[in-house]
VOVO-122482 format. One record per atom (N, C-alpha, C): x, y, z; residue number from 1; residue in one letter. Coordinates in nm, 4 decimals. Each point is the difference from the previous one (the first is absolute). Layout:
<rec><c1>X</c1><c2>Y</c2><c3>Z</c3><k>NUM</k><r>A</r></rec>
...
//
This chain:
<rec><c1>0.0848</c1><c2>-0.1187</c2><c3>0.0000</c3><k>1</k><r>X</r></rec>
<rec><c1>-0.0848</c1><c2>0.1187</c2><c3>0.0000</c3><k>1</k><r>X</r></rec>
<rec><c1>0.0890</c1><c2>0.1246</c2><c3>0.0000</c3><k>1</k><r>X</r></rec>
<rec><c1>-0.0342</c1><c2>0.0973</c2><c3>-0.0798</c3><k>2</k><r>X</r></rec>
<rec><c1>0.0750</c1><c2>0.1245</c2><c3>-0.0080</c3><k>2</k><r>X</r></rec>
<rec><c1>-0.0177</c1><c2>0.0805</c2><c3>0.1289</c3><k>2</k><r>X</r></rec>
<rec><c1>0.1017</c1><c2>0.0759</c2><c3>0.0341</c3><k>3</k><r>X</r></rec>
<rec><c1>-0.0047</c1><c2>0.0845</c2><c3>0.1192</c3><k>3</k><r>X</r></rec>
<rec><c1>-0.0844</c1><c2>0.1231</c2><c3>-0.0299</c3><k>3</k><r>X</r></rec>
<rec><c1>-0.1176</c1><c2>0.0156</c2><c3>0.0637</c3><k>4</k><r>X</r></rec>
<rec><c1>-0.0868</c1><c2>0.1142</c2><c3>-0.0297</c3><k>4</k><r>X</r></rec>
<rec><c1>0.0560</c1><c2>0.1332</c2><c3>0.0503</c3><k>4</k><r>X</r></rec>
<rec><c1>0.1048</c1><c2>-0.0047</c2><c3>0.0854</c3><k>5</k><r>X</r></rec>
<rec><c1>0.0587</c1><c2>0.1228</c2><c3>0.0522</c3><k>5</k><r>X</r></rec>
<rec><c1>0.1259</c1><c2>0.0419</c2><c3>-0.0750</c3><k>5</k><r>X</r></rec>
<rec><c1>0.0352</c1><c2>-0.0746</c2><c3>-0.1038</c3><k>6</k><r>X</r></rec>
<rec><c1>0.1182</c1><c2>0.0324</c2><c3>-0.0790</c3><k>6</k><r>X</r></rec>
<rec><c1>-0.0230</c1><c2>0.1309</c2><c3>-0.0759</c3><k>6</k><r>X</r></rec>
<rec><c1>0.0970</c1><c2>0.0892</c2><c3>0.0042</c3><k>7</k><r>X</r></rec>
<rec><c1>-0.0101</c1><c2>0.1272</c2><c3>-0.0722</c3><k>7</k><r>X</r></rec>
<rec><c1>0.0175</c1><c2>-0.0278</c2><c3>-0.1489</c3><k>7</k><r>X</r></rec>
<rec><c1>-0.0958</c1><c2>0.0449</c2><c3>-0.0783</c3><k>8</k><r>X</r></rec>
<rec><c1>0.0062</c1><c2>-0.0213</c2><c3>-0.1447</c3><k>8</k><r>X</r></rec>
<rec><c1>0.0120</c1><c2>0.1305</c2><c3>-0.0775</c3><k>8</k><r>X</r></rec>
<rec><c1>-0.0220</c1><c2>0.1131</c2><c3>0.0664</c3><k>9</k><r>X</r></rec>
<rec><c1>0.0110</c1><c2>0.1279</c2><c3>-0.0697</c3><k>9</k><r>X</r></rec>
<rec><c1>0.0170</c1><c2>0.1141</c2><c3>0.1001</c3><k>9</k><r>X</r></rec>
<rec><c1>0.0734</c1><c2>0.0992</c2><c3>-0.0444</c3><k>10</k><r>X</r></rec>
<rec><c1>0.0145</c1><c2>0.1256</c2><c3>0.0730</c3><k>10</k><r>X</r></rec>
<rec><c1>-0.0260</c1><c2>0.1084</c2><c3>-0.1022</c3><k>10</k><r>X</r></rec>
<rec><c1>-0.0788</c1><c2>0.1001</c2><c3>0.0350</c3><k>11</k><r>X</r></rec>
<rec><c1>-0.0322</c1><c2>0.1014</c2><c3>-0.0988</c3><k>11</k><r>X</r></rec>
<rec><c1>-0.0003</c1><c2>0.1403</c2><c3>0.0573</c3><k>11</k><r>X</r></rec>
<rec><c1>0.0194</c1><c2>0.0940</c2><c3>-0.0878</c3><k>12</k><r>X</r></rec>
<rec><c1>-0.0124</c1><c2>0.1410</c2><c3>0.0340</c3><k>12</k><r>X</r></rec>
<rec><c1>-0.1321</c1><c2>0.0463</c2><c3>-0.0583</c3><k>12</k><r>X</r></rec>
<rec><c1>-0.0905</c1><c2>0.0387</c2><c3>0.0862</c3><k>13</k><r>X</r></rec>
<rec><c1>-0.1345</c1><c2>0.0351</c2><c3>-0.0425</c3><k>13</k><r>X</r></rec>
<rec><c1>-0.0317</c1><c2>0.1456</c2><c3>0.0313</c3><k>13</k><r>X</r></rec>
<rec><c1>-0.0749</c1><c2>0.0612</c2><c3>-0.0880</c3><k>14</k><r>X</r></rec>
<rec><c1>-0.0503</c1><c2>0.1338</c2><c3>0.0260</c3><k>14</k><r>X</r></rec>
<rec><c1>-0.1312</c1><c2>-0.0115</c2><c3>0.0774</c3><k>14</k><r>X</r></rec>
<rec><c1>-0.0481</c1><c2>0.1103</c2><c3>0.0488</c3><k>15</k><r>X</r></rec>
<rec><c1>-0.1297</c1><c2>-0.0004</c2><c3>0.0682</c3><k>15</k><r>X</r></rec>
<rec><c1>-0.1090</c1><c2>-0.0495</c2><c3>-0.0943</c3><k>15</k><r>X</r></rec>
<rec><c1>0.0088</c1><c2>0.0388</c2><c3>-0.1265</c3><k>16</k><r>X</r></rec>
<rec><c1>-0.0978</c1><c2>-0.0455</c2><c3>-0.1002</c3><k>16</k><r>X</r></rec>
<rec><c1>0.0052</c1><c2>-0.1521</c2><c3>-0.0145</c3><k>16</k><r>X</r></rec>
<rec><c1>0.1214</c1><c2>-0.0557</c2><c3>-0.0008</c3><k>17</k><r>X</r></rec>
<rec><c1>0.0142</c1><c2>-0.1452</c2><c3>-0.0081</c3><k>17</k><r>X</r></rec>
<rec><c1>-0.0712</c1><c2>-0.0678</c2><c3>0.1168</c3><k>17</k><r>X</r></rec>
<rec><c1>0.0214</c1><c2>0.0527</c2><c3>0.1204</c3><k>18</k><r>X</r></rec>
<rec><c1>-0.0640</c1><c2>-0.0583</c2><c3>0.1184</c3><k>18</k><r>X</r></rec>
<rec><c1>-0.1513</c1><c2>0.0091</c2><c3>-0.0085</c3><k>18</k><r>X</r></rec>
<rec><c1>-0.0495</c1><c2>0.1107</c2><c3>-0.0500</c3><k>19</k><r>X</r></rec>
<rec><c1>-0.1449</c1><c2>0.0153</c2><c3>-0.0136</c3><k>19</k><r>X</r></rec>
<rec><c1>-0.0550</c1><c2>-0.1015</c2><c3>-0.1004</c3><k>19</k><r>X</r></rec>
<rec><c1>0.0751</c1><c2>-0.0268</c2><c3>-0.1067</c3><k>20</k><r>X</r></rec>
<rec><c1>-0.0447</c1><c2>-0.0975</c2><c3>-0.0992</c3><k>20</k><r>X</r></rec>
<rec><c1>0.0006</c1><c2>-0.1418</c2><c3>0.0573</c3><k>20</k><r>X</r></rec>
<rec><c1>0.0959</c1><c2>-0.0296</c2><c3>0.0869</c3><k>21</k><r>X</r></rec>
<rec><c1>0.0055</c1><c2>-0.1323</c2><c3>0.0612</c3><k>21</k><r>X</r></rec>
<rec><c1>-0.1149</c1><c2>-0.0226</c2><c3>0.0976</c3><k>21</k><r>X</r></rec>
<rec><c1>-0.0479</c1><c2>0.1065</c2><c3>0.0593</c3><k>22</k><r>X</r></rec>
<rec><c1>-0.1161</c1><c2>-0.0098</c2><c3>0.0868</c3><k>22</k><r>X</r></rec>
<rec><c1>0.0331</c1><c2>-0.0349</c2><c3>0.1441</c3><k>22</k><r>X</r></rec>
<rec><c1>-0.1034</c1><c2>-0.0116</c2><c3>0.0790</c3><k>23</k><r>X</r></rec>
<rec><c1>0.0134</c1><c2>-0.0210</c2><c3>0.1436</c3><k>23</k><r>X</r></rec>
<rec><c1>0.0586</c1><c2>-0.1366</c2><c3>0.0339</c3><k>23</k><r>X</r></rec>
<rec><c1>-0.0063</c1><c2>-0.0947</c2><c3>-0.0934</c3><k>24</k><r>X</r></rec>
<rec><c1>0.0537</c1><c2>-0.1325</c2><c3>0.0260</c3><k>24</k><r>X</r></rec>
<rec><c1>0.1517</c1><c2>-0.0029</c2><c3>0.0100</c3><k>24</k><r>X</r></rec>
<rec><c1>0.0652</c1><c2>0.1014</c2><c3>-0.0532</c3><k>25</k><r>X</r></rec>
<rec><c1>0.1461</c1><c2>0.0079</c2><c3>0.0063</c3><k>25</k><r>X</r></rec>
<rec><c1>0.0375</c1><c2>0.0763</c2><c3>0.1255</c3><k>25</k><r>X</r></rec>
<rec><c1>0.0500</c1><c2>-0.0739</c2><c3>0.0995</c3><k>26</k><r>X</r></rec>
<rec><c1>0.0237</c1><c2>0.0617</c2><c3>0.1308</c3><k>26</k><r>X</r></rec>
<rec><c1>0.1457</c1><c2>0.0000</c2><c3>0.0424</c3><k>26</k><r>X</r></rec>
<rec><c1>0.0902</c1><c2>-0.0438</c2><c3>-0.0847</c3><k>27</k><r>X</r></rec>
<rec><c1>0.1390</c1><c2>-0.0160</c2><c3>0.0427</c3><k>27</k><r>X</r></rec>
<rec><c1>0.0923</c1><c2>0.1112</c2><c3>-0.0498</c3><k>27</k><r>X</r></rec>
<rec><c1>-0.0539</c1><c2>0.1142</c2><c3>-0.0336</c3><k>28</k><r>X</r></rec>
<rec><c1>0.0826</c1><c2>0.1114</c2><c3>-0.0456</c3><k>28</k><r>X</r></rec>
<rec><c1>0.0677</c1><c2>0.0661</c2><c3>0.1198</c3><k>28</k><r>X</r></rec>
<rec><c1>0.1247</c1><c2>0.0341</c2><c3>-0.0176</c3><k>29</k><r>X</r></rec>
<rec><c1>0.0758</c1><c2>0.0704</c2><c3>0.1038</c3><k>29</k><r>X</r></rec>
<rec><c1>0.0396</c1><c2>0.1350</c2><c3>-0.0575</c3><k>29</k><r>X</r></rec>
<rec><c1>-0.0614</c1><c2>0.1074</c2><c3>0.0474</c3><k>30</k><r>X</r></rec>
<rec><c1>0.0308</c1><c2>0.1332</c2><c3>-0.0549</c3><k>30</k><r>X</r></rec>
<rec><c1>0.1436</c1><c2>0.0426</c2><c3>0.0313</c3><k>30</k><r>X</r></rec>
<rec><c1>0.0621</c1><c2>0.0669</c2><c3>-0.0945</c3><k>31</k><r>X</r></rec>
<rec><c1>0.1341</c1><c2>0.0542</c2><c3>0.0184</c3><k>31</k><r>X</r></rec>
<rec><c1>-0.0096</c1><c2>0.1507</c2><c3>0.0160</c3><k>31</k><r>X</r></rec>
<rec><c1>0.0638</c1><c2>0.0513</c2><c3>0.1012</c3><k>32</k><r>X</r></rec>
<rec><c1>0.0000</c1><c2>0.1454</c2><c3>0.0190</c3><k>32</k><r>X</r></rec>
<rec><c1>0.1311</c1><c2>0.0609</c2><c3>-0.0467</c3><k>32</k><r>X</r></rec>
<rec><c1>0.1080</c1><c2>-0.0780</c2><c3>0.0020</c3><k>33</k><r>X</r></rec>
<rec><c1>0.1304</c1><c2>0.0495</c2><c3>-0.0428</c3><k>33</k><r>X</r></rec>
<rec><c1>0.0553</c1><c2>-0.0968</c2><c3>-0.1033</c3><k>33</k><r>X</r></rec>
<rec><c1>-0.0049</c1><c2>0.0396</c2><c3>-0.1257</c3><k>34</k><r>X</r></rec>
<rec><c1>0.0462</c1><c2>-0.0885</c2><c3>-0.1064</c3><k>34</k><r>X</r></rec>
<rec><c1>0.1468</c1><c2>0.0208</c2><c3>-0.0348</c3><k>34</k><r>X</r></rec>
<rec><c1>0.0701</c1><c2>0.0866</c2><c3>0.0737</c3><k>35</k><r>X</r></rec>
<rec><c1>0.1400</c1><c2>0.0269</c2><c3>-0.0321</c3><k>35</k><r>X</r></rec>
<rec><c1>0.0852</c1><c2>-0.1254</c2><c3>0.0079</c3><k>35</k><r>X</r></rec>
<rec><c1>-0.0366</c1><c2>-0.0943</c2><c3>0.0852</c3><k>36</k><r>X</r></rec>
<rec><c1>0.0757</c1><c2>-0.1237</c2><c3>0.0117</c3><k>36</k><r>X</r></rec>
<rec><c1>-0.0182</c1><c2>-0.0890</c2><c3>-0.1224</c3><k>36</k><r>X</r></rec>
<rec><c1>-0.1007</c1><c2>0.0279</c2><c3>-0.0818</c3><k>37</k><r>X</r></rec>
<rec><c1>-0.0312</c1><c2>-0.0827</c2><c3>-0.1156</c3><k>37</k><r>X</r></rec>
<rec><c1>0.0374</c1><c2>0.0667</c2><c3>-0.1321</c3><k>37</k><r>X</r></rec>
<rec><c1>0.0683</c1><c2>0.1146</c2><c3>0.0048</c3><k>38</k><r>X</r></rec>
<rec><c1>0.0303</c1><c2>0.0733</c2><c3>-0.1232</c3><k>38</k><r>X</r></rec>
<rec><c1>0.0814</c1><c2>-0.0834</c2><c3>-0.0984</c3><k>38</k><r>X</r></rec>
<rec><c1>0.1006</c1><c2>-0.0723</c2><c3>0.0488</c3><k>39</k><r>X</r></rec>
<rec><c1>0.0813</c1><c2>-0.0835</c2><c3>-0.0899</c3><k>39</k><r>X</r></rec>
<rec><c1>-0.0845</c1><c2>-0.1110</c2><c3>-0.0614</c3><k>39</k><r>X</r></rec>
<rec><c1>-0.0851</c1><c2>-0.0610</c2><c3>0.0787</c3><k>40</k><r>X</r></rec>
<rec><c1>-0.0867</c1><c2>-0.1060</c2><c3>-0.0500</c3><k>40</k><r>X</r></rec>
<rec><c1>-0.0967</c1><c2>0.0541</c2><c3>-0.1049</c3><k>40</k><r>X</r></rec>
<rec><c1>-0.0610</c1><c2>0.1141</c2><c3>0.0282</c3><k>41</k><r>X</r></rec>
<rec><c1>-0.0934</c1><c2>0.0596</c2><c3>-0.0953</c3><k>41</k><r>X</r></rec>
<rec><c1>0.0697</c1><c2>0.0366</c2><c3>-0.1303</c3><k>41</k><r>X</r></rec>
<rec><c1>0.1215</c1><c2>0.0529</c2><c3>0.0092</c3><k>42</k><r>X</r></rec>
<rec><c1>0.0758</c1><c2>0.0343</c2><c3>-0.1207</c3><k>42</k><r>X</r></rec>
<rec><c1>0.0324</c1><c2>-0.1263</c2><c3>-0.0802</c3><k>42</k><r>X</r></rec>
<rec><c1>0.0360</c1><c2>-0.1086</c2><c3>0.0670</c3><k>43</k><r>X</r></rec>
<rec><c1>0.0300</c1><c2>-0.1249</c2><c3>-0.0690</c3><k>43</k><r>X</r></rec>
<rec><c1>-0.1249</c1><c2>-0.0564</c2><c3>-0.0676</c3><k>43</k><r>X</r></rec>
<rec><c1>-0.1141</c1><c2>0.0103</c2><c3>0.0663</c3><k>44</k><r>X</r></rec>
<rec><c1>-0.1255</c1><c2>-0.0466</c2><c3>-0.0598</c3><k>44</k><r>X</r></rec>
<rec><c1>-0.0333</c1><c2>0.0825</c2><c3>-0.1232</c3><k>44</k><r>X</r></rec>
<rec><c1>0.0139</c1><c2>0.1320</c2><c3>0.0096</c3><k>45</k><r>X</r></rec>
<rec><c1>-0.0266</c1><c2>0.0875</c2><c3>-0.1150</c3><k>45</k><r>X</r></rec>
<rec><c1>0.0916</c1><c2>-0.0351</c2><c3>-0.1171</c3><k>45</k><r>X</r></rec>
<rec><c1>0.1275</c1><c2>-0.0236</c2><c3>0.0295</c3><k>46</k><r>X</r></rec>
<rec><c1>0.0957</c1><c2>-0.0342</c2><c3>-0.1055</c3><k>46</k><r>X</r></rec>
<rec><c1>-0.0353</c1><c2>-0.1341</c2><c3>-0.0648</c3><k>46</k><r>X</r></rec>
<rec><c1>-0.0349</c1><c2>-0.0984</c2><c3>0.0800</c3><k>47</k><r>X</r></rec>
<rec><c1>-0.0377</c1><c2>-0.1310</c2><c3>-0.0539</c3><k>47</k><r>X</r></rec>
<rec><c1>-0.1256</c1><c2>0.0109</c2><c3>-0.0851</c3><k>47</k><r>X</r></rec>
<rec><c1>-0.0936</c1><c2>0.0814</c2><c3>0.0426</c3><k>48</k><r>X</r></rec>
<rec><c1>-0.1234</c1><c2>0.0181</c2><c3>-0.0769</c3><k>48</k><r>X</r></rec>
<rec><c1>0.0293</c1><c2>0.0659</c2><c3>-0.1350</c3><k>48</k><r>X</r></rec>
<rec><c1>0.0894</c1><c2>0.0996</c2><c3>-0.0002</c3><k>49</k><r>X</r></rec>
<rec><c1>0.0372</c1><c2>0.0659</c2><c3>-0.1255</c3><k>49</k><r>X</r></rec>
<rec><c1>0.0671</c1><c2>-0.0975</c2><c3>-0.0954</c3><k>49</k><r>X</r></rec>
<rec><c1>0.0888</c1><c2>-0.0844</c2><c3>0.0532</c3><k>50</k><r>X</r></rec>
<rec><c1>0.0680</c1><c2>-0.1005</c2><c3>-0.0840</c3><k>50</k><r>X</r></rec>
<rec><c1>-0.1021</c1><c2>-0.0979</c2><c3>-0.0567</c3><k>50</k><r>X</r></rec>
<rec><c1>-0.0943</c1><c2>-0.0420</c2><c3>0.0813</c3><k>51</k><r>X</r></rec>
<rec><c1>-0.1013</c1><c2>-0.0953</c2><c3>-0.0455</c3><k>51</k><r>X</r></rec>
<rec><c1>-0.0861</c1><c2>0.0609</c2><c3>-0.1094</c3><k>51</k><r>X</r></rec>
<rec><c1>-0.0343</c1><c2>0.1272</c2><c3>0.0140</c3><k>52</k><r>X</r></rec>
<rec><c1>-0.0820</c1><c2>0.0676</c2><c3>-0.1001</c3><k>52</k><r>X</r></rec>
<rec><c1>0.0759</c1><c2>0.0181</c2><c3>-0.1315</c3><k>52</k><r>X</r></rec>
<rec><c1>0.1305</c1><c2>0.0170</c2><c3>0.0056</c3><k>53</k><r>X</r></rec>
<rec><c1>0.0809</c1><c2>0.0156</c2><c3>-0.1216</c3><k>53</k><r>X</r></rec>
<rec><c1>0.0089</c1><c2>-0.1300</c2><c3>-0.0766</c3><k>53</k><r>X</r></rec>
<rec><c1>-0.0130</c1><c2>-0.1137</c2><c3>0.0673</c3><k>54</k><r>X</r></rec>
<rec><c1>0.0091</c1><c2>-0.1311</c2><c3>-0.0645</c3><k>54</k><r>X</r></rec>
<rec><c1>-0.1309</c1><c2>-0.0385</c2><c3>-0.0657</c3><k>54</k><r>X</r></rec>
<rec><c1>-0.1090</c1><c2>0.0622</c2><c3>0.0364</c3><k>55</k><r>X</r></rec>
<rec><c1>-0.1307</c1><c2>-0.0334</c2><c3>-0.0579</c3><k>55</k><r>X</r></rec>
<rec><c1>-0.0145</c1><c2>0.0446</c2><c3>-0.1424</c3><k>55</k><r>X</r></rec>
//
């Protein structure tokens, strides 16, 4: 049997995204200081740009 508590995804969501997911999505952790994630966000943006160039 698969582990139901295994993490399968981590995402960066906007308030609009959360509203679209609805009340059933209860595991969001709001970030107040994103400065610790600037390098990660820049890497994600760069990877997304590379992926779009390959399409």
